[in-house]
C-alpha positions as CSV (number, residue, x, y, z in Angstrom):
1,M,-10.4,-2.3,-18.0
2,F,-12.4,-5.0,-19.8
3,D,-11.2,-8.6,-20.0
4,P,-10.8,-9.9,-23.5
5,P,-12.1,-13.4,-24.2
6,P,-9.5,-16.2,-23.4
7,E,-8.9,-16.9,-27.1
8,K,-7.8,-13.2,-27.6
9,L,-5.3,-13.2,-24.8
10,T,-1.7,-12.9,-25.9
11,P,1.5,-12.7,-23.8
12,E,2.1,-9.2,-25.3
13,L,-1.4,-8.0,-24.2
14,V,-0.9,-9.4,-20.7
15,F,2.5,-7.8,-20.4
16,R,1.3,-4.4,-21.7
17,D,-1.9,-4.3,-19.7
18,Y,-1.0,-6.1,-16.5
19,A,2.7,-6.0,-15.8
20,P,2.6,-2.7,-13.9
21,R,-0.1,-4.0,-11.6
22,I,1.8,-7.3,-11.1
23,Y,4.9,-5.3,-10.2
24,N,3.0,-3.0,-7.8
25,I,1.4,-5.9,-5.9
26,A,4.7,-7.7,-5.6
27,R,6.5,-4.5,-4.5
28,R,4.0,-3.9,-1.8
29,M,4.1,-7.4,-0.5
30,L,7.9,-7.9,-0.7
31,G,9.1,-4.4,0.2
32,N,11.8,-3.9,-2.3
33,D,12.3,-3.3,-6.0
34,A,14.7,-6.2,-6.8
35,D,12.4,-8.9,-5.3
36,A,9.4,-7.3,-7.0
37,E,11.1,-7.4,-10.3
38,D,12.1,-11.0,-9.8
39,V,8.5,-12.0,-8.9
40,T,7.1,-9.9,-11.8
41,Q,9.4,-11.7,-14.2
42,D,8.5,-15.1,-12.7
43,V,4.7,-14.4,-13.0
44,L,5.0,-13.2,-16.6
45,L,7.0,-16.3,-17.6
46,Q,4.5,-18.5,-15.8
47,V,1.6,-16.7,-17.6
48,V,3.3,-17.1,-21.0
49,R,3.7,-20.9,-20.3
50,K,0.2,-21.3,-18.9
51,L,-1.9,-18.8,-20.8
52,D,-3.5,-21.5,-22.9
53,T,-4.8,-23.1,-19.6
54,F,-6.8,-19.9,-18.7
55,R,-10.4,-20.8,-19.4
56,G,-12.0,-17.5,-18.6
57,D,-13.9,-18.8,-15.5
58,S,-12.7,-15.7,-13.7
59,Q,-11.4,-12.4,-14.9
60,I,-7.8,-12.4,-16.1
61,A,-7.0,-9.7,-13.5
62,T,-8.2,-12.0,-10.7
63,W,-6.2,-14.9,-12.1
64,L,-3.1,-12.8,-12.4
65,H,-3.6,-11.3,-8.9
66,R,-3.8,-14.8,-7.4
67,V,-0.7,-15.9,-9.3
68,T,1.2,-12.8,-8.2
69,V,0.3,-13.2,-4.6
70,N,1.3,-16.9,-4.6
71,A,4.6,-16.1,-6.4
72,A,5.3,-13.3,-3.9
73,L,4.6,-15.6,-0.9
74,A,6.8,-18.3,-2.4
75,H,9.6,-15.8,-3.1
76,R,9.4,-14.6,0.5
77,Q,9.5,-18.2,1.8
78,K,12.6,-19.0,-0.3
79,R,14.2,-15.8,1.0
80,A,13.3,-16.7,4.6
81,N,14.6,-20.3,4.2
82,R,17.9,-18.9,2.8
83,Q,18.2,-16.5,5.7
84,K,17.4,-19.2,8.2
85,H,20.3,-21.3,6.8
86,E,22.6,-18.4,6.8
87,N,21.8,-16.9,10.2
88,G,20.4,-19.8,12.2
89,E,16.8,-19.2,13.3
90,I,14.7,-16.2,12.3
91,D,13.2,-14.1,15.1
92,D,9.5,-15.0,15.2
93,D,8.5,-12.1,17.5
94,T,7.2,-10.1,14.7
95,L,3.7,-11.1,15.6
96,G,4.3,-9.7,19.1
97,A,1.7,-7.7,21.0
98,G,0.8,-5.7,18.0
99,G,-1.0,-3.1,20.0
100,P,-0.6,0.7,19.5
101,I,2.7,2.1,20.5
102,S,1.2,5.5,21.6
103,P,-2.3,6.8,22.2
104,G,-4.0,8.1,19.0
105,K,-3.9,11.8,18.3
106,R,-5.7,14.0,15.8
107,W,-4.1,14.3,12.4
108,N,-3.7,17.8,11.2
109,V,-3.3,16.8,7.5
110,G,-6.4,15.5,5.9
111,P,-6.3,13.0,3.0
112,E,-8.3,15.4,0.9
113,E,-5.4,17.8,0.5
114,T,-4.2,16.9,-3.0
115,V,-1.2,19.2,-2.9
116,L,0.6,16.8,-0.6
117,A,-0.6,13.6,-2.4
118,A,2.7,12.5,-3.8
119,E,4.5,13.0,-0.5
120,Q,1.8,11.3,1.4
121,A,1.8,8.4,-0.9
122,S,5.6,8.0,-0.4
123,I,5.2,8.1,3.4
124,I,2.4,5.6,3.3
125,E,4.4,3.2,1.1
126,Q,7.3,3.5,3.5
127,A,5.0,2.7,6.4
128,I,3.7,-0.3,4.6
129,E,7.2,-1.6,4.1
130,Q,7.8,-1.4,7.8
131,L,4.9,-3.7,8.7
132,P,5.9,-7.2,9.6
133,E,5.2,-9.5,6.6
134,P,2.2,-11.3,8.0
135,F,0.5,-7.9,8.7
136,R,1.7,-6.4,5.4
137,D,0.2,-9.2,3.3
138,V,-3.2,-8.8,4.9
139,Y,-3.0,-5.0,4.9
140,V,-2.0,-4.8,1.2
141,L,-4.6,-7.3,0.1
142,A,-7.4,-5.7,2.1
143,D,-6.7,-1.9,2.2
144,V,-4.7,-1.4,-1.0
145,E,-6.1,-4.1,-3.3
146,E,-9.5,-4.0,-1.6
147,L,-10.1,-7.7,-1.6
148,P,-12.7,-9.2,0.7
149,N,-11.5,-10.8,3.9
150,N,-12.7,-14.3,2.9
151,E,-10.8,-14.2,-0.3
152,I,-7.7,-13.0,1.5
153,G,-8.1,-15.9,3.9
154,E,-8.2,-18.4,1.0
155,M,-5.2,-16.9,-0.6
156,L,-3.1,-16.9,2.5
157,G,-4.5,-20.0,4.1
158,L,-5.9,-18.2,7.1
159,S,-9.2,-18.3,8.9
160,L,-11.5,-15.3,8.6
161,A,-10.8,-14.5,12.3
162,A,-7.1,-14.6,11.7
163,V,-7.4,-12.2,8.7
164,K,-9.6,-9.8,10.7
165,S,-7.1,-9.9,13.6
166,R,-4.1,-9.3,11.5
167,L,-5.8,-6.6,9.6
168,H,-6.8,-4.8,12.8
169,R,-3.2,-5.1,14.1
170,A,-1.8,-3.9,10.8
171,R,-4.1,-0.9,10.9
172,L,-3.0,-0.1,14.4
173,R,0.6,-0.3,13.4
174,M,0.0,1.8,10.3
175,R,-1.6,4.5,12.6
176,D,1.4,4.5,14.8
177,L,3.8,4.6,11.9
178,L,1.9,7.4,10.2
179,A,1.1,9.5,13.3
180,P,4.5,11.4,13.4
181,H,3.8,12.6,9.9
182,F,0.1,13.5,10.2
183,E,-0.7,14.2,13.9
184,G,-1.2,17.6,15.2
185,K,-1.3,19.1,18.6
186,V,-4.6,18.6,20.3
187,T,-5.9,21.8,21.7
188,S,-8.4,22.0,24.6
């Protein structure tokens, strides 16, 4: 997709061309449709209000990506604060050991099998939803959105080492979450 010059950007064009991607990023980061819809609406309203400030120094997709990630993080923070007030303190053990739950086994279903692509995608999305938020954020931005680690660190306010550590731990957890669906019996 090419980026139109800033003077050609309209709210309608942004909505038509970028709303689905905004929603998908928010959905993956927040883990549910209702929150993703709220964030998408917030981002699109923010874009309508601030579209005239977009100078074209970066691509519109990059700008919208950053606005979406920031909005999703802010939404999550509001939700966490609301829960904190309702339930007392939130359990902060989600960053626990993070190591693998079980030893790795061979997968008997390869990603190249397109017949199962839709089912696999659903299983993977469900696994992403099960990741603790700090891991999910880094995993989605790195392995789904394919952003470089240094950019992820800037977006999330993390050091490069923290991004790499969280990404490694997220991948280990993803392996454990996906293993029951894809592992096979190892034969000697």
